[in-house]
TIVO-2410 file (N, C-alpha, C; in nm, 3 decimals):
# residues 164
REC num residu      c1      c2      c3 atome chaine
REC   1      M  11.124  11.387  13.968     N      A
REC   1      M  11.120  11.375  13.819    CA      A
REC   1      M  11.228  11.410  13.761     C      A
REC   2      T  11.306  11.346  13.696     N      A
REC   2      T  11.434  11.387  13.625    CA      A
REC   2      T  11.429  11.485  13.526     C      A
REC   3      S  11.522  11.560  13.498     N      A
REC   3      S  11.510  11.660  13.388    CA      A
REC   3      S  11.638  11.649  13.301     C      A
REC   4      L  11.608  11.691  13.177     N      A
REC   4      L  11.727  11.685  13.096    CA      A
REC   4      L  11.829  11.791  13.125     C      A
REC   5      P  11.973  11.755  13.107     N      A
REC   5      P  12.044  11.841  13.146    CA      A
REC   5      P  12.057  11.967  13.030     C      A
REC   6      V  12.107  12.085  13.082     N      A
REC   6      V  12.082  12.211  13.007    CA      A
REC   6      V  12.212  12.274  12.934     C      A
REC   7      A  12.334  12.221  12.973     N      A
REC   7      A  12.455  12.275  12.927    CA      A
REC   7      A  12.432  12.268  12.761     C      A
REC   8      S  12.475  12.368  12.702     N      A
REC   8      S  12.454  12.395  12.568    CA      A
REC   8      S  12.601  12.334  12.504     C      A
REC   9      A  12.590  12.332  12.369     N      A
REC   9      A  12.717  12.289  12.293    CA      A
REC   9      A  12.814  12.388  12.328     C      A
REC  10      E  12.804  12.511  12.311     N      A
REC  10      E  12.877  12.633  12.333    CA      A
REC  10      E  12.939  12.629  12.486     C      A
REC  11      D  12.872  12.570  12.563     N      A
REC  11      D  12.931  12.555  12.699    CA      A
REC  11      D  13.046  12.481  12.712     C      A
REC  12      V  13.081  12.386  12.611     N      A
REC  12      V  13.162  12.280  12.628    CA      A
REC  12      V  13.297  12.297  12.548     C      A
REC  13      I  13.287  12.396  12.467     N      A
REC  13      I  13.406  12.411  12.348    CA      A
REC  13      I  13.538  12.363  12.405     C      A
REC  14      N  13.576  12.407  12.497     N      A
REC  14      N  13.723  12.350  12.552    CA      A
REC  14      N  13.710  12.236  12.652     C      A
REC  15      Q  13.616  12.170  12.628     N      A
REC  15      Q  13.602  12.075  12.738    CA      A
REC  15      Q  13.646  11.920  12.661     C      A
REC  16      P  13.676  11.822  12.753     N      A
REC  16      P  13.722  11.686  12.669    CA      A
REC  16      P  13.607  11.648  12.593     C      A
REC  17      I  13.641  11.569  12.498     N      A
REC  17      I  13.559  11.506  12.374    CA      A
REC  17      I  13.438  11.444  12.455     C      A
REC  18      R  13.449  11.363  12.542     N      A
REC  18      R  13.325  11.294  12.584    CA      A
REC  18      R  13.236  11.400  12.645     C      A
REC  19      T  13.286  11.520  12.716     N      A
REC  19      T  13.197  11.624  12.755    CA      A
REC  19      T  13.111  11.680  12.645     C      A
REC  20      Q  13.189  11.698  12.536     N      A
REC  20      Q  13.130  11.753  12.416    CA      A
REC  20      Q  13.015  11.651  12.370     C      A
REC  21      F  13.064  11.537  12.342     N      A
REC  21      F  12.945  11.451  12.301    CA      A
REC  21      F  12.833  11.445  12.359     C      A
REC  22      E  12.843  11.435  12.483     N      A
REC  22      E  12.731  11.431  12.595    CA      A
REC  22      E  12.641  11.554  12.592     C      A
REC  23      A  12.705  11.661  12.559     N      A
REC  23      A  12.647  11.795  12.572    CA      A
REC  23      A  12.554  11.819  12.448     C      A
REC  24      F  12.638  11.760  12.353     N      A
REC  24      F  12.560  11.762  12.202    CA      A
REC  24      F  12.413  11.657  12.220     C      A
REC  25      L  12.447  11.537  12.263     N      A
REC  25      L  12.351  11.467  12.269    CA      A
REC  25      L  12.237  11.507  12.359     C      A
REC  26      N  12.267  11.558  12.481     N      A
REC  26      N  12.160  11.613  12.569    CA      A
REC  26      N  12.065  11.725  12.509     C      A
REC  27      E  12.161  11.819  12.451     N      A
REC  27      E  12.093  11.923  12.378    CA      A
REC  27      E  11.967  11.888  12.262     C      A
REC  28      H  12.010  11.781  12.199     N      A
REC  28      H  11.921  11.726  12.088    CA      A
REC  28      H  11.819  11.635  12.158     C      A
REC  29      R  11.852  11.553  12.269     N      A
REC  29      R  11.724  11.506  12.343    CA      A
REC  29      R  11.628  11.608  12.397     C      A
REC  30      R  11.690  11.703  12.456     N      A
REC  30      R  11.605  11.817  12.502    CA      A
REC  30      R  11.505  11.882  12.411     C      A
REC  31      L  11.578  11.901  12.274     N      A
REC  31      L  11.500  11.986  12.178    CA      A
REC  31      L  11.391  11.896  12.123     C      A
REC  32      L  11.407  11.755  12.114     N      A
REC  32      L  11.327  11.638  12.077    CA      A
REC  32      L  11.198  11.657  12.201     C      A
REC  33      H  11.259  11.631  12.320     N      A
REC  33      H  11.144  11.624  12.400    CA      A
REC  33      H  11.060  11.758  12.414     C      A
REC  34      D  11.096  11.873  12.398     N      A
REC  34      D  11.063  12.004  12.401    CA      A
REC  34      D  10.949  12.051  12.281     C      A
REC  35      S  10.972  11.929  12.166     N      A
REC  35      S  10.886  11.977  12.058    CA      A
REC  35      S  10.742  11.959  12.090     C      A
REC  36      L  10.719  11.890  12.184     N      A
REC  36      L  10.569  11.850  12.230    CA      A
REC  36      L  10.509  11.965  12.292     C      A
REC  37      N  10.592  12.066  12.354     N      A
REC  37      N  10.547  12.168  12.443    CA      A
REC  37      N  10.458  12.265  12.380     C      A
REC  38      G  10.351  12.292  12.426     N      A
REC  38      G  10.239  12.393  12.390    CA      A
REC  38      G  10.159  12.344  12.269     C      A
REC  39      L  10.166  12.219  12.238     N      A
REC  39      L  10.061  12.170  12.150    CA      A
REC  39      L   9.955  12.093  12.227     C      A
REC  40      T   9.843  12.059  12.146     N      A
REC  40      T   9.732  11.996  12.190    CA      A
REC  40      T   9.778  11.846  12.187     C      A
REC  41      E   9.699  11.767  12.252     N      A
REC  41      E   9.702  11.587  12.234    CA      A
REC  41      E   9.635  11.562  12.090     C      A
REC  42      E   9.566  11.644  12.047     N      A
REC  42      E   9.516  11.620  11.902    CA      A
REC  42      E   9.625  11.648  11.805     C      A
REC  43      Q   9.691  11.767  11.818     N      A
REC  43      Q   9.793  11.802  11.734    CA      A
REC  43      Q   9.911  11.699  11.715     C      A
REC  44      V   9.954  11.663  11.842     N      A
REC  44      V  10.076  11.572  11.829    CA      A
REC  44      V  10.045  11.430  11.783     C      A
REC  45      R   9.911  11.401  11.779     N      A
REC  45      R   9.877  11.271  11.715    CA      A
REC  45      R   9.852  11.276  11.577     C      A
REC  46      R   9.828  11.408  11.523     N      A
REC  46      R   9.786  11.412  11.386    CA      A
REC  46      R   9.879  11.373  11.284     C      A
REC  47      S   9.846  11.290  11.158     N      A
REC  47      S   9.926  11.248  11.093    CA      A
REC  47      S   9.932  11.324  10.962     C      A
REC  48      L  10.061  11.367  10.938     N      A
REC  48      L  10.083  11.459  10.822    CA      A
REC  48      L  10.141  11.421  10.715     C      A
REC  49      V  10.208  11.300  10.724     N      A
REC  49      V  10.282  11.236  10.619    CA      A
REC  49      V  10.248  11.107  10.594     C      A
REC  50      P  10.284  11.019  10.493     N      A
REC  50      P  10.225  10.907  10.480    CA      A
REC  50      P  10.253  10.786  10.550     C      A
REC  51      S  10.390  10.810  10.617     N      A
REC  51      S  10.424  10.687  10.731    CA      A
REC  51      S  10.360  10.695  10.831     C      A
REC  52      R  10.400  10.626  10.941     N      A
REC  52      R  10.356  10.640  11.081    CA      A
REC  52      R  10.384  10.738  11.172     C      A
REC  53      T  10.461  10.827  11.106     N      A
REC  53      T  10.532  10.940  11.188    CA      A
REC  53      T  10.421  11.049  11.216     C      A
REC  54      T  10.426  11.084  11.371     N      A
REC  54      T  10.332  11.168  11.413    CA      A
REC  54      T  10.464  11.252  11.517     C      A
REC  55      L  10.426  11.359  11.559     N      A
REC  55      L  10.515  11.427  11.633    CA      A
REC  55      L  10.526  11.350  11.774     C      A
REC  56      L  10.406  11.297  11.825     N      A
REC  56      L  10.436  11.210  11.961    CA      A
REC  56      L  10.464  11.086  11.918     C      A
REC  57      G  10.456  11.020  11.815     N      A
REC  57      G  10.514  10.904  11.754    CA      A
REC  57      G  10.655  10.901  11.737     C      A
REC  58      L  10.710  11.028  11.719     N      A
REC  58      L  10.860  11.063  11.698    CA      A
REC  58      L  10.913  11.051  11.817     C      A
REC  59      V  10.851  11.126  11.924     N      A
REC  59      V  10.928  11.126  12.053    CA      A
REC  59      V  10.934  10.977  12.115     C      A
REC  60      K  10.810  10.903  12.088     N      A
REC  60      K  10.811  10.783  12.141    CA      A
REC  60      K  10.917  10.693  12.069     C      A
REC  61      H  10.938  10.705  11.956     N      A
REC  61      H  11.033  10.628  11.864    CA      A
REC  61      H  11.183  10.662  11.942     C      A
REC  62      A  11.188  10.800  11.979     N      A
REC  62      A  11.306  10.833  12.055    CA      A
REC  62      A  11.362  10.761  12.173     C      A
REC  63      I  11.245  10.714  12.230     N      A
REC  63      I  11.250  10.634  12.363    CA      A
REC  63      I  11.330  10.507  12.322     C      A
REC  64      F  11.269  10.432  12.213     N      A
REC  64      F  11.299  10.309  12.158    CA      A
REC  64      F  11.444  10.323  12.127     C      A
REC  65      V  11.504  10.424  12.063     N      A
REC  65      V  11.632  10.432  12.024    CA      A
REC  65      V  11.711  10.459  12.138     C      A
REC  66      E  11.672  10.512  12.249     N      A
REC  66      E  11.766  10.516  12.357    CA      A
REC  66      E  11.801  10.386  12.419     C      A
REC  67      K  11.659  10.320  12.415     N      A
REC  67      K  11.684  10.174  12.490    CA      A
REC  67      K  11.750  10.072  12.388     C      A
REC  68      V  11.740  10.072  12.261     N      A
REC  68      V  11.832   9.991  12.179    CA      A
REC  68      V  11.983  10.023  12.194     C      A
REC  69      W  12.023  10.141  12.187     N      A
REC  69      W  12.154  10.184  12.206    CA      A
REC  69      W  12.219  10.181  12.343     C      A
REC  70      F  12.135  10.198  12.457     N      A
REC  70      F  12.206  10.228  12.572    CA      A
REC  70      F  12.145  10.109  12.670     C      A
REC  71      D  12.063  10.022  12.622     N      A
REC  71      D  12.026   9.907  12.716    CA      A
REC  71      D  12.071   9.786  12.640     C      A
REC  72      E  12.001   9.764  12.513     N      A
REC  72      E  12.023   9.649  12.462    CA      A
REC  72      E  12.166   9.620  12.402     C      A
REC  73      A  12.257   9.743  12.362     N      A
REC  73      A  12.377   9.743  12.298    CA      A
REC  73      A  12.472   9.696  12.421     C      A
REC  74      I  12.440   9.764  12.547     N      A
REC  74      I  12.524   9.748  12.658    CA      A
REC  74      I  12.496   9.635  12.749     C      A
REC  75      T  12.357   9.598  12.766     N      A
REC  75      T  12.337   9.475  12.854    CA      A
REC  75      T  12.315   9.345  12.773     C      A
REC  76      R  12.299   9.359  12.640     N      A
REC  76      R  12.281   9.246  12.548    CA      A
REC  76      R  12.150   9.172  12.584     C      A
REC  77      R  12.059   9.248  12.678     N      A
REC  77      R  11.916   9.194  12.671    CA      A
REC  77      R  11.846   9.202  12.543     C      A
REC  78      S  11.754   9.122  12.528     N      A
REC  78      S  11.663   9.138  12.401    CA      A
REC  78      S  11.572   9.234  12.411     C      A
REC  79      R  11.521   9.266  12.282     N      A
REC  79      R  11.416   9.383  12.287    CA      A
REC  79      R  11.300   9.344  12.369     C      A
REC  80      A  11.260   9.216  12.357     N      A
REC  80      A  11.141   9.145  12.438    CA      A
REC  80      A  11.170   9.174  12.593     C      A
REC  81      E  11.292   9.140  12.628     N      A
REC  81      E  11.323   9.136  12.769    CA      A
REC  81      E  11.300   9.290  12.825     C      A
REC  82      I  11.355   9.377  12.735     N      A
REC  82      I  11.344   9.539  12.760    CA      A
REC  82      I  11.221   9.584  12.761     C      A
REC  83      G  11.130   9.533  12.657     N      A
REC  83      G  10.991   9.570  12.669    CA      A
REC  83      G  10.966   9.662  12.569     C      A
REC  84      I  11.060   9.662  12.468     N      A
REC  84      I  11.029   9.750  12.338    CA      A
REC  84      I  11.004   9.670  12.223     C      A
REC  85      P  10.950   9.727  12.111     N      A
REC  85      P  10.916   9.677  11.991    CA      A
REC  85      P  11.025   9.612  11.927     C      A
REC  86      A  11.015   9.519  11.837     N      A
REC  86      A  11.098   9.444  11.758    CA      A
REC  86      A  11.161   9.524  11.662     C      A
REC  87      T  11.103   9.607  11.599     N      A
REC  87      T  11.132   9.697  11.481    CA      A
REC  87      T  11.117   9.842  11.505     C      A
REC  88      P  11.209   9.924  11.451     N      A
REC  88      P  11.191  10.068  11.461    CA      A
REC  88      P  11.042  10.099  11.408     C      A
REC  89      D  11.005  10.054  11.298     N      A
REC  89      D  10.890  10.113  11.249    CA      A
REC  89      D  10.763  10.085  11.374     C      A
REC  90      E  10.771   9.965  11.422     N      A
REC  90      E  10.676   9.945  11.524    CA      A
REC  90      E  10.668  10.043  11.647     C      A
REC  91      S  10.791  10.114  11.668     N      A
REC  91      S  10.820  10.196  11.782    CA      A
REC  91      S  10.732  10.333  11.760     C      A
REC  92      F  10.686  10.371  11.654     N      A
REC  92      F  10.607  10.493  11.627    CA      A
REC  92      F  10.464  10.459  11.655     C      A
REC  93      I  10.412  10.351  11.679     N      A
REC  93      I  10.282  10.347  11.700    CA      A
REC  93      I  10.213  10.379  11.837     C      A
REC  94      L  10.138  10.440  11.839     N      A
REC  94      L  10.067  10.506  11.950    CA      A
REC  94      L   9.956  10.431  12.026     C      A
REC  95      D   9.964  10.422  12.146     N      A
REC  95      D   9.849  10.346  12.219    CA      A
REC  95      D   9.784  10.451  12.283     C      A
REC  96      D   9.648  10.419  12.323     N      A
REC  96      D   9.544  10.500  12.361    CA      A
REC  96      D   9.599  10.593  12.499     C      A
REC  97      E   9.677  10.511  12.573     N      A
REC  97      E   9.720  10.569  12.702    CA      A
REC  97      E   9.842  10.676  12.677     C      A
REC  98      D   9.903  10.654  12.555     N      A
REC  98      D  10.005  10.772  12.509    CA      A
REC  98      D   9.973  10.914  12.516     C      A
REC  99      T  10.026  10.995  12.598     N      A
REC  99      T   9.977  11.135  12.594    CA      A
REC  99      T  10.120  11.224  12.602     C      A
REC 100      I  10.104  11.353  12.591     N      A
REC 100      I  10.227  11.440  12.582    CA      A
REC 100      I  10.299  11.400  12.713     C      A
REC 101      A  10.220  11.411  12.847     N      A
REC 101      A  10.295  11.398  12.965    CA      A
REC 101      A  10.360  11.255  12.983     C      A
REC 102      T  10.291  11.155  12.932     N      A
REC 102      T  10.349  11.028  12.952    CA      A
REC 102      T  10.474  10.978  12.874     C      A
REC 103      I  10.461  11.034  12.752     N      A
REC 103      I  10.566  11.022  12.654    CA      A
REC 103      I  10.680  11.121  12.696     C      A
REC 104      Q  10.667  11.227  12.731     N      A
REC 104      Q  10.764  11.300  12.780    CA      A
REC 104      Q  10.824  11.242  12.882     C      A
REC 105      Q  10.764  11.209  13.014     N      A
REC 105      Q  10.814  11.142  13.127    CA      A
REC 105      Q  10.900  11.017  13.079     C      A
REC 106      A  10.839  10.928  12.985     N      A
REC 106      A  10.908  10.814  12.973    CA      A
REC 106      A  11.049  10.852  12.888     C      A
REC 107      H  11.041  10.950  12.796     N      A
REC 107      H  11.170  11.005  12.740    CA      A
REC 107      H  11.252  11.040  12.820     C      A
REC 108      R  11.225  11.119  12.945     N      A
REC 108      R  11.311  11.195  13.027    CA      A
REC 108      R  11.391  11.062  13.095     C      A
REC 109      E  11.310  10.952  13.133     N      A
REC 109      E  11.357  10.824  13.213    CA      A
REC 109      E  11.468  10.760  13.127     C      A
REC 110      A  11.414  10.739  13.017     N      A
REC 110      A  11.509  10.672  12.904    CA      A
REC 110      A  11.632  10.748  12.873     C      A
REC 111      C  11.642  10.878  12.879     N      A
REC 111      C  11.754  10.943  12.847    CA      A
REC 111      C  11.835  10.946  12.975     C      A
REC 112      E  11.782  10.940  13.103     N      A
REC 112      E  11.854  10.936  13.210    CA      A
REC 112      E  11.915  10.794  13.232     C      A
REC 113      A  11.835  10.682  13.202     N      A
REC 113      A  11.903  10.538  13.208    CA      A
REC 113      A  12.004  10.537  13.124     C      A
REC 114      S  12.014  10.612  12.980     N      A
REC 114      S  12.111  10.591  12.901    CA      A
REC 114      S  12.232  10.668  12.935     C      A
REC 115      R  12.210  10.785  13.007     N      A
REC 115      R  12.341  10.845  13.057    CA      A
REC 115      R  12.396  10.761  13.180     C      A
REC 116      L  12.314  10.701  13.257     N      A
REC 116      L  12.369  10.593  13.346    CA      A
REC 116      L  12.453  10.493  13.315     C      A
REC 117      A  12.378  10.434  13.195     N      A
REC 117      A  12.440  10.308  13.149    CA      A
REC 117      A  12.580  10.341  13.085     C      A
REC 118      A  12.602  10.459  13.028     N      A
REC 118      A  12.719  10.499  12.968    CA      A
REC 118      A  12.825  10.537  13.066     C      A
REC 119      S  12.769  10.591  13.167     N      A
REC 119      S  12.859  10.672  13.265    CA      A
REC 119      S  12.989  10.582  13.308     C      A
REC 120      S  12.973  10.468  13.307     N      A
REC 120      S  13.099  10.398  13.371    CA      A
REC 120      S  13.198  10.324  13.255     C      A
REC 121      L  13.155  10.372  13.131     N      A
REC 121      L  13.230  10.321  13.003    CA      A
REC 121      L  13.308  10.433  12.952     C      A
REC 122      G  13.425  10.374  12.891     N      A
REC 122      G  13.515  10.489  12.829    CA      A
REC 122      G  13.452  10.483  12.664     C      A
REC 123      L  13.497  10.569  12.611     N      A
REC 123      L  13.463  10.604  12.463    CA      A
REC 123      L  13.501  10.490  12.386     C      A
REC 124      D  13.620  10.406  12.403     N      A
REC 124      D  13.665  10.306  12.334    CA      A
REC 124      D  13.606  10.179  12.380     C      A
REC 125      D  13.540  10.180  12.488     N      A
REC 125      D  13.478  10.031  12.543    CA      A
REC 125      D  13.392   9.994  12.412     C      A
REC 126      M  13.384   9.860  12.411     N      A
REC 126      M  13.302   9.798  12.303    CA      A
REC 126      M  13.162   9.759  12.373     C      A
REC 127      L  13.064   9.803  12.289     N      A
REC 127      L  12.936   9.716  12.327    CA      A
REC 127      L  12.903   9.611  12.228     C      A
REC 128      N  12.852   9.510  12.297     N      A
REC 128      N  12.841   9.385  12.228    CA      A
REC 128      N  12.706   9.346  12.185     C      A
REC 129      G  12.601   9.434  12.219     N      A
REC 129      G  12.485   9.380  12.206    CA      A
REC 129      G  12.404   9.423  12.080     C      A
REC 130      N  12.477   9.493  11.978     N      A
REC 130      N  12.412   9.525  11.845    CA      A
REC 130      N  12.416   9.428  11.739     C      A
REC 131      R  12.328   9.423  11.658     N      A
REC 131      R  12.331   9.323  11.554    CA      A
REC 131      R  12.450   9.336  11.460     C      A
REC 132      R  12.507   9.470  11.438     N      A
REC 132      R  12.638   9.509  11.375    CA      A
REC 132      R  12.757   9.432  11.423     C      A
REC 133      G  12.733   9.397  11.556     N      A
REC 133      G  12.866   9.331  11.611    CA      A
REC 133      G  12.898   9.412  11.711     C      A
REC 134      P  13.037   9.416  11.794     N      A
REC 134      P  13.090   9.512  11.876    CA      A
REC 134      P  13.109   9.633  11.806     C      A
REC 135      L  13.085   9.723  11.887     N      A
REC 135      L  13.084   9.892  11.842    CA      A
REC 135      L  13.145   9.957  11.953     C      A
REC 136      P  13.240  10.071  11.940     N      A
REC 136      P  13.272  10.136  12.051    CA      A
REC 136      P  13.184  10.244  12.076     C      A
REC 137      L  13.176  10.273  12.219     N      A
REC 137      L  13.080  10.381  12.268    CA      A
REC 137      L  13.087  10.510  12.160     C      A
REC 138      R  13.198  10.538  12.134     N      A
REC 138      R  13.223  10.647  12.062    CA      A
REC 138      R  13.142  10.665  11.930     C      A
REC 139      W  13.133  10.544  11.864     N      A
REC 139      W  13.061  10.526  11.745    CA      A
REC 139      W  12.907  10.525  11.772     C      A
REC 140      V  12.860  10.494  11.908     N      A
REC 140      V  12.736  10.485  11.931    CA      A
REC 140      V  12.690  10.636  11.963     C      A
REC 141      Y  12.743  10.718  12.039     N      A
REC 141      Y  12.752  10.841  12.048    CA      A
REC 141      Y  12.728  10.943  11.912     C      A
REC 142      L  12.809  10.885  11.821     N      A
REC 142      L  12.798  10.973  11.685    CA      A
REC 142      L  12.684  10.928  11.609     C      A
REC 143      H  12.637  10.800  11.630     N      A
REC 143      H  12.536  10.751  11.557    CA      A
REC 143      H  12.404  10.794  11.639     C      A
REC 144      M  12.410  10.821  11.748     N      A
REC 144      M  12.285  10.860  11.809    CA      A
REC 144      M  12.266  11.013  11.803     C      A
REC 145      L  12.388  11.094  11.783     N      A
REC 145      L  12.379  11.229  11.751    CA      A
REC 145      L  12.296  11.237  11.618     C      A
REC 146      R  12.361  11.177  11.539     N      A
REC 146      R  12.294  11.175  11.382    CA      A
REC 146      R  12.156  11.143  11.385     C      A
REC 147      E  12.127  11.030  11.466     N      A
REC 147      E  11.975  11.018  11.472    CA      A
REC 147      E  11.891  11.120  11.527     C      A
REC 148      L  11.947  11.155  11.635     N      A
REC 148      L  11.861  11.274  11.718    CA      A
REC 148      L  11.859  11.391  11.650     C      A
REC 149      A  11.960  11.434  11.568     N      A
REC 149      A  11.949  11.565  11.485    CA      A
REC 149      A  11.861  11.554  11.381     C      A
REC 150      Q  11.860  11.415  11.307     N      A
REC 150      Q  11.759  11.393  11.191    CA      A
REC 150      Q  11.602  11.410  11.261     C      A
REC 151      H  11.583  11.341  11.381     N      A
REC 151      H  11.452  11.370  11.423    CA      A
REC 151      H  11.423  11.516  11.472     C      A
REC 152      C  11.506  11.571  11.525     N      A
REC 152      C  11.485  11.708  11.567    CA      A
REC 152      C  11.459  11.783  11.440     C      A
REC 153      G  11.494  11.764  11.329     N      A
REC 153      G  11.441  11.811  11.202    CA      A
REC 153      G  11.310  11.787  11.163     C      A
REC 154      H  11.284  11.663  11.166     N      A
REC 154      H  11.149  11.600  11.136    CA      A
REC 154      H  11.054  11.683  11.238     C      A
REC 155      A  11.099  11.703  11.361     N      A
REC 155      A  10.991  11.756  11.463    CA      A
REC 155      A  10.969  11.894  11.425     C      A
REC 156      D  11.086  11.970  11.393     N      A
REC 156      D  11.056  12.103  11.339    CA      A
REC 156      D  10.967  12.116  11.228     C      A
REC 157      I  10.977  12.029  11.124     N      A
REC 157      I  10.878  12.053  11.023    CA      A
REC 157      I  10.745  12.026  11.062     C      A
REC 158      L  10.706  11.906  11.136     N      A
REC 158      L  10.600  11.878  11.174    CA      A
REC 158      L  10.526  12.000  11.276     C      A
REC 159      R  10.600  12.046  11.368     N      A
REC 159      R  10.578  12.145  11.420    CA      A
REC 159      R  10.524  12.250  11.348     C      A
REC 160      E  10.596  12.309  11.231     N      A
REC 160      E  10.558  12.435  11.159    CA      A
REC 160      E  10.448  12.383  11.070     C      A
REC 161      Q  10.400  12.261  11.035     N      A
REC 161      Q  10.283  12.216  10.976    CA      A
REC 161      Q  10.178  12.236  11.066     C      A
REC 162      L  10.174  12.197  11.198     N      A
REC 162      L  10.072  12.208  11.304    CA      A
REC 162      L  10.047  12.340  11.338     C      A
REC 163      T  10.136  12.419  11.334     N      A
REC 163      T  10.113  12.562  11.405    CA      A
REC 163      T  10.086  12.655  11.271     C      A
REC 164      A  10.098  12.633  11.165     N      A
REC 164      A  10.084  12.712  11.048    CA      A
REC 164      A   9.947  12.780  11.049     C      A
***
């Protein structure tokens, strides 16, 4: 079983920018993954907002995001070929077989695949498989960091509501 890297942002203050980007990304990936820890299956599926967002659905959506940016954007494979939903909204939908354990495992695997896919690329290398057109890996890292930070904030609020 793969685990998420544990270097914190503070550990890389004087490291090259790529090392800093990856430490921040991995820290946020780990925080989102761990947002499910200590909760019941019922809690993580509980709907607390009008949208499809649940805590389990949020982590499932993070799997989708990893695959959009580090599979679709790099390989240019279609979402159907990758086996992910066509739209972000659909990525929040939970199936009966989705559990804390299965989603956390799929999330770890998606993050590991993302790290592997980007490992041979430079920050200025262009990714050609996104609908916006060619984008440098640097931009994708910044976009992913923004998205993961937002979702970590959502997860914090949902956990607070679930454990209050």
